C-alpha positions as CSV (number, residue, x, y, z in Angstrom):
1,M,-13.5,-17.7,0.4
2,L,-15.5,-20.6,2.0
3,L,-18.7,-22.2,1.0
4,L,-21.2,-23.6,3.5
5,K,-24.3,-25.6,2.7
6,V,-26.7,-26.5,5.4
7,N,-29.9,-28.5,4.7
8,C,-32.6,-27.0,6.9
9,A,-35.7,-28.7,8.3
10,E,-38.3,-29.8,5.8
11,G,-40.3,-26.9,4.4
12,T,-37.6,-24.3,4.7
13,N,-34.9,-23.0,2.3
14,E,-31.4,-24.4,2.1
15,I,-28.8,-22.1,3.7
16,D,-26.1,-21.7,1.2
17,Y,-23.6,-18.8,1.4
18,K,-20.0,-17.8,0.6
19,T,-17.6,-16.3,3.2
20,F,-15.5,-13.2,2.4
21,Y,-13.3,-10.7,4.2
22,F,-13.3,-6.9,3.8
23,D,-10.3,-4.8,4.8
24,Q,-12.0,-2.6,7.4
25,K,-10.7,0.5,9.2
26,V,-10.2,0.2,12.9
27,D,-11.1,3.8,13.5
28,H,-13.6,5.6,11.2
29,F,-13.6,8.9,13.1
30,G,-10.0,9.8,14.0
31,F,-6.8,10.5,12.2
32,A,-4.2,8.9,14.5
33,N,-4.9,5.3,13.8
34,D,-5.0,4.2,10.1
35,A,-4.8,0.4,10.9
36,T,-7.2,-2.0,9.3
37,F,-8.6,-5.5,10.1
38,P,-10.3,-8.3,8.1
39,Q,-14.1,-8.1,8.7
40,R,-15.9,-11.2,7.8
41,Y,-19.1,-11.2,5.8
42,L,-21.3,-13.8,4.2
43,V,-23.1,-13.5,0.8
44,A,-26.0,-15.6,-0.6
45,D,-27.0,-14.5,-4.1
46,Q,-28.8,-17.6,-5.4
47,Y,-32.2,-15.9,-5.1
48,W,-31.1,-12.5,-6.3
49,D,-32.6,-11.0,-9.5
50,R,-29.5,-9.2,-10.7
51,D,-31.1,-7.8,-13.8
52,G,-34.4,-6.9,-12.2
53,G,-33.0,-4.8,-9.3
54,G,-33.6,-7.3,-6.5
55,P,-32.9,-5.8,-3.1
56,I,-30.1,-6.5,-0.7
57,F,-31.2,-7.9,2.7
58,F,-28.4,-6.9,5.1
59,Y,-28.0,-8.4,8.5
60,T,-26.4,-6.0,11.0
61,G,-24.3,-8.5,13.0
62,N,-24.4,-8.3,16.8
63,E,-22.4,-9.9,19.7
64,G,-21.5,-13.2,18.3
65,S,-20.1,-15.2,15.3
66,I,-21.9,-14.2,12.1
67,D,-22.2,-17.8,10.8
68,W,-24.4,-18.6,13.9
69,F,-26.7,-15.6,13.1
70,S,-26.9,-16.5,9.4
71,N,-28.0,-20.0,10.3
72,N,-30.6,-18.8,12.8
73,T,-32.2,-15.8,11.0
74,G,-34.9,-17.7,9.2
75,I,-37.0,-14.8,8.0
76,M,-34.3,-13.5,5.6
77,W,-33.9,-17.0,4.0
78,T,-37.7,-17.3,3.8
79,W,-38.3,-14.0,2.2
80,A,-35.2,-14.0,-0.1
81,P,-36.9,-16.1,-2.9
82,E,-40.1,-14.1,-2.7
83,F,-38.4,-10.7,-3.0
84,K,-35.6,-12.1,-5.2
85,A,-33.1,-10.6,-2.8
86,M,-29.4,-11.1,-2.2
87,L,-28.5,-11.8,1.5
88,V,-25.4,-10.2,3.1
89,F,-24.5,-10.9,6.7
90,A,-21.9,-8.7,8.2
91,E,-19.9,-9.7,11.3
92,H,-19.7,-7.2,14.2
93,R,-16.2,-6.0,15.1
94,Y,-14.6,-7.8,18.1
95,Y,-16.7,-11.0,17.5
96,G,-16.3,-14.2,15.6
97,K,-13.3,-13.8,13.3
98,S,-13.5,-10.0,12.9
99,M,-10.9,-9.0,15.5
100,P,-9.4,-5.6,15.1
101,F,-6.2,-6.5,17.0
102,G,-6.2,-10.3,16.6
103,N,-5.7,-12.2,19.9
104,A,-5.0,-8.9,21.7
105,S,-8.4,-7.4,20.9
106,Y,-9.6,-7.9,24.5
107,Q,-6.3,-7.3,26.1
108,D,-7.0,-3.9,27.7
109,A,-9.0,-0.7,27.5
110,A,-6.8,0.7,24.8
111,H,-7.5,-2.2,22.5
112,L,-11.2,-2.3,23.4
113,N,-11.5,1.5,22.8
114,Y,-13.0,0.8,19.3
115,L,-15.8,-1.5,20.5
116,I,-18.7,0.9,20.2
117,S,-21.9,0.9,18.2
118,E,-20.9,4.0,16.2
119,Q,-17.8,2.3,14.9
120,A,-19.8,-0.9,14.1
121,L,-22.4,1.2,12.1
122,A,-19.6,2.9,10.2
123,D,-18.2,-0.6,9.4
124,F,-21.5,-1.7,7.9
125,V,-21.9,1.4,5.8
126,T,-18.3,1.3,4.6
127,L,-18.7,-2.4,3.7
128,L,-22.1,-1.8,2.0
129,T,-20.9,1.2,0.0
130,W,-17.9,-0.7,-1.3
131,F,-19.9,-3.9,-1.9
132,K,-22.6,-2.1,-4.0
133,V,-20.0,-0.4,-6.2
134,T,-18.0,-3.5,-6.8
135,T,-20.8,-6.0,-7.3
136,P,-22.3,-5.8,-10.9
137,G,-26.0,-5.0,-10.8
138,A,-26.0,-3.9,-7.1
139,S,-25.1,-0.2,-7.3
140,Q,-28.7,1.1,-7.4
141,V,-30.6,-1.6,-5.5
142,P,-32.3,-0.8,-2.2
143,V,-30.9,-2.2,1.0
144,I,-33.1,-3.4,3.9
145,A,-31.4,-3.9,7.2
146,F,-32.4,-6.8,9.5
147,G,-31.4,-7.5,13.1
148,G,-32.7,-8.7,16.5
149,S,-32.0,-7.5,20.0
150,Y,-28.8,-5.5,19.9
151,G,-28.6,-6.3,16.2
152,G,-32.1,-4.9,15.9
153,M,-31.0,-1.7,17.6
154,L,-28.2,-1.5,15.0
155,A,-30.7,-2.1,12.2
156,A,-32.9,0.7,13.4
157,W,-30.0,3.1,14.1
158,I,-28.3,2.5,10.7
159,R,-31.6,3.4,9.0
160,M,-31.9,6.5,11.1
161,K,-28.2,7.6,10.8
162,Y,-27.5,6.6,7.2
163,P,-30.8,6.9,5.3
164,N,-28.8,7.5,2.1
165,V,-27.5,3.9,2.4
166,I,-30.3,2.0,4.0
167,T,-33.8,2.1,2.5
168,G,-35.6,0.4,5.4
169,S,-35.0,-1.9,8.3
170,L,-36.7,-4.6,10.3
171,A,-35.7,-4.4,13.9
172,A,-36.9,-7.3,16.0
173,S,-36.9,-7.1,19.9
174,A,-34.9,-3.9,19.6
175,P,-35.1,-1.6,22.6
176,I,-33.6,1.4,20.7
177,W,-34.4,3.9,23.4
178,M,-33.7,1.7,26.5
179,F,-31.1,4.0,28.1
180,G,-31.2,5.5,31.6
181,C,-31.6,9.1,30.4
182,L,-34.5,8.2,28.1
183,V,-36.8,5.8,30.1
184,P,-37.5,5.4,33.8
185,C,-35.1,3.3,35.7
186,G,-36.4,-0.3,36.1
187,S,-38.8,-0.2,33.1
188,Y,-37.2,-3.3,31.5
189,S,-37.4,-5.3,34.8
190,R,-41.0,-4.3,35.3
191,I,-42.0,-5.5,31.9
192,V,-40.1,-8.8,32.2
193,T,-41.6,-9.4,35.7
194,K,-45.1,-8.8,34.3
195,N,-44.5,-11.3,31.5
196,F,-43.3,-14.0,34.0
197,R,-46.4,-13.5,36.1
198,M,-48.2,-15.7,33.5
199,W,-46.8,-18.7,35.3
200,P,-47.1,-19.6,39.0
201,N,-44.1,-18.6,41.1
202,C,-42.0,-17.6,38.0
203,A,-42.0,-13.8,38.7
204,E,-40.7,-14.5,42.2
């Protein structure tokens, strides 16, 4: 377990969390692979109202190291004191220190086979279910998922797929339906081009 303290800019809350590792399954959906890996997650409970049923704000980690996201997701730190919430930041498999196969995780297609959003969502739900049961005062509290971009897609999808675990979610900049079979090809590029037409020559 590690402890990090970062003094933020004046007027914002201090980022102060502890680092833990959870023994996570490599494959949640098959029977041939029963291997596990250490999934990193961060916890900040200094604002949490344990006795009053304060919620858990849960960050659905995306493609990067979870400590970077925890230090740059200001809204969770801003709202935590107001809602008396505990913050939990979960690292996405294959990023940061949560490598299913260590240094060989990116070696070939066989090792990368488990880098899919369905497995990542199952990671988060498995971690949360265990965490709520083993943390005194947390078993019945609501969980609100947070995420941005791909992490926002995960935050929306986890609420849709696992409503028994996630009470609500805040999905920022999350194009959850942005797939070729669901939207016209080129939609994203047209929107971005339109935005850049606000400045001379930028769209070109």
